[in-house]
LUMMARLO-108495 format. One record per residue (C-alpha): x, y, z. Coordinates in steps of 0.001 Angstrom, whole numbers, plus 500000, padded with zeros to 6 digits. Layout:
BEGIN
XYZ ...
***
This chain:
BEGIN
499954499990499928 501279503522499087 500550506085501397 500125509831500528 501547512631502546 498315514715502423 496391512567504938 497156510693508192 498341507109507646 495569505771510120 492903507371508041 494426505895504754 494487502395506444 490887502957507587 490000503619503918 491684500447502965 489856498435505436 486531500101504356 487351499210500691 487819495527501605 484515495599503310 482629497381500262 484242495051497889 482991491825499932 486482490640500668 485550490871504443 482078489868505237 479820491008508166 480657489392511460 483764488177510017 487189488384512110 489434491018510741 493247490640510738 494903491410514065 496676494479514755 499959492828514423 499065490965511251 497814494062509498 500961496043510697 503205493613509110 501105493481506005 501025497117505526 504516497707506968 503546500279509542 503748500331513236 501214498403515279 500093501606517216 499174503039513864 496801500097513070 495459500116516711 494536503901516013 492798502845512908 490918500155514707 489970502719517376 488502504977514672 486527502111513085 485191501114516440 483835504634516996 482265504492513682 480681501123514551 482232499324511759 484266496771513869 483873495570517461 486375494164519835 485588490675521337 487872490715524317 490490487944524029 489310486849520682 490131489814518354 488250492336516174 485154491413514175 483099493280511698 479735494421512896 476402492950511606 475685496215509750 479369497041508737 478551497680504994 476023500274506031 478218502048508628 481039502015505935 478742503604503389 477643506289505915 481162507075506915 482344507308503343 479338509570502543 480167511906505388 483825511973504382 482900512691500790 480615515515501786 483042517151504217 486340516706502257 485999515860498594 482730517648497630 483838521191498706 487176520738496873 485189519612493715 483044522754493974 486145524993494316 487660523467491300 484543524007489231 484352527620490323 488033528224489654 487753526647486282 
***
């Protein structure tokens, strides 16, 4: 995974996880990779992945089952769509309108 400099790495990892969910690679109520496994896979610090998982827990996309690991929630796809929609409306749409105005 190539990281860009204009966004925090943990947010980019969250988007990566959301893409897996939206594409159906990871299914509802399925176990997601452990913090260490994902950190090794993406070549980042485990603390960064933990910060990503904390963000996804706040958005009700994943849930922690103590002693077992992290799992997708039953409505993870709907939660991802809501999260992505909010991000689009807050970040990308204003930039799009600005570019339209400038051009």
